[in-house]
C-alpha angles and dihedrals in degrees: 000000000000124000091254092051094049111110116226122204115254089246117025096193092053089049093048095044086061095208132151106276088225095041137095096285092055089050093051092048092046090054089062107033091160091063092046092050094046094048091051091047089051089050091052094045094049102034105022100037115176110216095341110155092202128090115357120247089250092055092047092051092047090057095044092050093046091053093045089051092050097049086043108235107154096190093050088043092053089048091054093042089057091048094046091052090049089051096046105022087224130108086189088072090058088050089051092053092046092051096043132161083041111102115259133178087219092073126067121221088255091053091049089054091049093050092045089055092047090051092049096049094041096045106025109017094161091059095057112116139179089265088064090059087047088056089056093050090048087055089055105261118146124223088257089053095049089050091050091048090052092049092049095049090050092046096052090047087052090050092053092051094045092048092052089050093048093048091048091048091049092046091055094041088242093295116153128199 
């Protein structure tokens, strides 16, 4: 199935949280439909762009998978592994992302710079400096692409936190102490 033929769930966070559609998580999400709608719209904008001339789908999925592997969120990682393979047709690319920062012929110098930046911002955000943006520019990223990359890194980190919260809420049945 090609990338354009792949069917996405109506709400990716609900799908990845894996809860009972009539359970506590569904109730929590239904109580704030604006947040559900906005998070799905952000997902679509950053990972399913329509006509965006910024980062490629492959680059977006490389970053999303890398962050999911680092957090670690196995379900989110599996989701982005599948999407990366669909975008590239190559399981070897998944292996390269998993083994990063090990050198791999599967990754271009531009992709290496993107993944280095994603690692830095995800693992050591207080250490990021202007020279790190310079490294992205040297690798050929435009200002628009750097902004999109930053938004993508922040969004996937948000997804990880929301998924952990939804899963915890579902596991406890929504009970609070």
